[in-house]
C-alpha positions in Angstrom: 2.3 -17.4 -15.5 -1.3 -16.7 -16.3 -2.5 -19.2 -13.4 -0.6 -16.9 -11.1 -2.2 -13.7 -12.6 -5.4 -15.0 -12.6 -5.7 -14.4 -8.8 -5.0 -11.3 -9.0 -7.9 -9.6 -6.3 -7.3 -6.2 -7.0 -4.5 -4.0 -8.9 -3.7 -0.9 -9.9 -1.2 2.3 -9.6 -0.9 4.0 -6.0 1.6 5.8 -4.2 4.2 4.3 -1.3 5.9 6.3 1.3 9.4 6.1 1.8 9.6 5.9 5.3 7.2 7.4 8.1 8.1 11.1 6.8 8.9 10.4 3.2 7.8 11.3 0.2 5.6 9.9 -1.9 6.6 7.6 -5.0 4.2 5.8 -7.9 4.1 2.1 -7.6 1.9 -0.7 -9.0 0.3 -2.9 -6.5 -1.0 -6.4 -7.0 -3.0 -7.7 -4.3 -3.6 -11.6 -4.5 -5.1 -13.8 -2.0 -1.4 -14.9 -0.4 0.5 -11.3 -0.6 0.6 -7.7 -1.5 2.8 -7.3 -4.5 4.8 -3.5 -5.1 6.3 -2.8 -8.2 8.1 0.0 -9.1 8.0 2.1 -12.2 10.6 3.4 -14.1 10.6 6.5 -16.3 8.7 4.8 -18.9 5.9 3.1 -17.0 7.7 -0.2 -17.2 6.9 -2.3 -13.7 9.6 -4.3 -11.6 8.5 -6.5 -8.9 9.7 -4.5 -5.9 8.9 -6.4 -2.9 6.1 -8.7 -2.2 4.2 -8.7 1.4 2.9 -11.8 2.5 -0.5 -11.2 4.1 -0.2 -14.0 7.0 2.2 -11.9 8.2 -0.3 -8.6 8.3 -1.0 -7.8 11.6 -3.3 -5.0 11.0 -4.4 -2.7 8.2 -5.0 0.8 9.3 -7.2 3.5 7.1 -6.3 6.5 7.2 -2.8 6.4 7.6 -1.7 7.7 11.2 -0.1 11.3 10.5 3.4 11.6 11.5 3.5 13.0 14.8 4.4 16.9 14.1 5.2 19.8 16.3 1.9 21.1 14.9 -1.7 20.6 15.3 -2.5 17.2 14.4 -3.7 17.2 11.3 -6.6 14.3 10.0 -5.2 11.4 8.3 -5.4 11.7 4.5 -8.3 9.7 3.7 -6.7 8.3 0.4 -3.7 6.5 3.2 -3.8 3.3 4.5 -1.3 1.5 6.4 -0.4 -2.1 6.6 1.6 -3.1 9.5 3.6 -6.3 9.9 4.3 -8.7 12.1 8.2 -8.2 11.4 7.2 -4.4 12.3 7.3 -3.0 8.8 4.8 -0.3 8.1 3.9 -0.2 5.0 2.2 3.3 4.0 0.3 3.9 0.4 -1.9 5.8 -0.9 -5.1 5.8 -3.3 -6.1 7.6 -5.7 -9.0 8.5 -3.6 -10.5 7.4 -0.4 -13.1 5.3 -1.8 -10.2 3.1 -3.7 -8.4 3.2 -0.1 -11.5 1.9 1.5 -11.6 -1.2 -0.9 -7.9 -1.8 -0.6 -8.4 -2.0 2.9 -11.5 -4.0 2.8 -9.4 -6.7 0.4 -6.2 -6.5 2.3 -7.9 -7.0 6.2 
């Protein structure tokens, strides 16, 4: 409905990480005052609602996302990434087009 879409605070294509060491896949993200909606993109770039995360359940948003602990020397975090941590211990890692976008997402979500 148009009333729900009018409350979108920020939206755009991002990448989501599948698991702490997983690969990055393209997704489309909508942020409303109440929730963060992740849409998957099919090969024709059609959006399908994947998961909606309630912001009231969000414990913290960290940017950049912490690197996965590897045996090599720790690299600095990718400044385009951010991680949302929810009270049910869900971790959501997202990557924006650039670090300014990532900072903006973090500011609006936090």
